[in-house]
C-alpha positions in Angstrom: -8.7 -2.1 21.4 -11.6 0.3 20.8 -9.3 3.2 21.5 -6.8 2.1 18.9 -9.6 1.5 16.4 -10.8 5.1 16.9 -7.3 6.5 16.5 -6.9 4.4 13.3 -10.2 5.7 11.9 -9.2 9.3 12.6 -5.9 8.7 10.7 -7.8 7.1 7.8 -10.2 10.1 7.8 -7.4 12.7 7.8 -5.4 10.9 5.2 -8.4 10.2 3.0 -9.7 13.8 3.1 -6.1 15.1 2.5 -5.6 12.8 -0.5 -9.0 13.7 -2.0 -8.3 17.4 -1.6 -4.9 17.0 -3.2 -6.4 15.1 -6.1 -9.2 17.6 -6.7 -6.6 20.5 -6.6 -4.4 18.8 -9.2 -7.4 18.1 -11.4 -9.0 21.5 -11.2 -6.2 24.0 -10.4 -3.3 23.0 -12.7 -2.7 26.6 -13.8 -2.1 27.6 -10.2 0.2 24.6 -9.5 2.2 24.7 -12.8 4.0 27.6 -14.2 3.4 28.6 -17.8 6.8 27.2 -18.9 6.0 23.8 -17.4 2.5 23.5 -18.8 2.9 21.0 -21.7 0.7 18.1 -22.6 2.9 15.4 -21.0 3.1 17.4 -17.7 -0.6 18.2 -17.5 -1.4 14.6 -18.4 0.8 13.2 -15.6 -0.8 15.8 -13.2 -4.3 14.5 -14.1 -3.2 10.9 -13.6 -1.7 11.8 -10.2 -4.8 13.6 -9.2 -7.0 10.6 -10.2 -4.7 8.3 -8.2 -4.8 10.5 -5.2 -8.6 10.6 -5.2 -8.8 6.8 -5.6 -6.3 6.3 -2.7 -8.3 8.8 -0.6 -11.6 7.0 -1.3 -9.9 3.7 -0.3 -8.8 5.3 3.0 -12.3 6.4 3.7 -13.6 3.0 2.9 -11.4 1.6 5.6 -13.2 3.7 8.2 -16.5 2.0 7.5 -15.1 -1.5 6.8 -12.5 -1.6 9.6 -12.4 -5.4 9.9 -11.8 -5.8 6.2 -9.1 -3.2 5.7 -6.2 -5.7 5.3 -7.0 -6.2 1.6 -6.7 -2.4 1.0 -3.3 -2.4 2.6 -2.1 -5.2 0.4 -3.4 -3.4 -2.7 -1.6 -0.2 -1.6 1.6 -2.1 -1.2 1.2 -3.5 -4.7 0.5 0.1 -6.0 3.7 1.3 -4.2 5.7 -1.6 -5.7 4.5 -0.8 -9.2 5.4 2.9 -8.8 8.8 1.9 -7.5 9.3 -0.6 -10.3 8.5 2.0 -12.9 11.1 4.4 -11.4 13.8 1.7 -11.2 13.1 0.7 -14.8 13.5 4.3 -15.9 16.7 4.6 -13.9 18.3 1.5 -15.4 17.0 2.4 -18.9 18.9 5.7 -18.7 15.7 7.8 -18.5 16.7 9.5 -15.4 14.9 12.6 -14.2 16.4 15.7 -12.7 16.3 14.3 -9.1 18.1 11.1 -10.1 20.6 13.1 -12.1 21.2 15.4 -9.2 21.8 12.4 -6.9 24.2 10.9 -9.4 26.2 14.1 -9.7 26.2 14.7 -5.9 28.0 11.5 -5.2 31.1 13.1 -6.7 30.8 16.3 -4.7 33.2 15.1 -2.0 36.2 15.3 -4.6 
């Protein structure tokens, strides 16, 4: 049991640090991550929101290391977060606001013809 707890804490630490580094990179180094043609207000705004969400998720992961017995609540909230993100994308899909990836998937289903 103690061995599994240590393995879980290492995974929480790696994921937490990785998420925080990703969040900081998206907040501070947008010019290196986005080309000049893609740097518009909506894109940079979404990048900032994504960076803030990544930092928050990384901090939640690090919190799980020090509050190992109470980590179940964090997992439920992460599932709620994932559900909300999925619901947003499904709403956009059914409303016809499909992005390039969804459009590519819709067009690729006819590629066998």
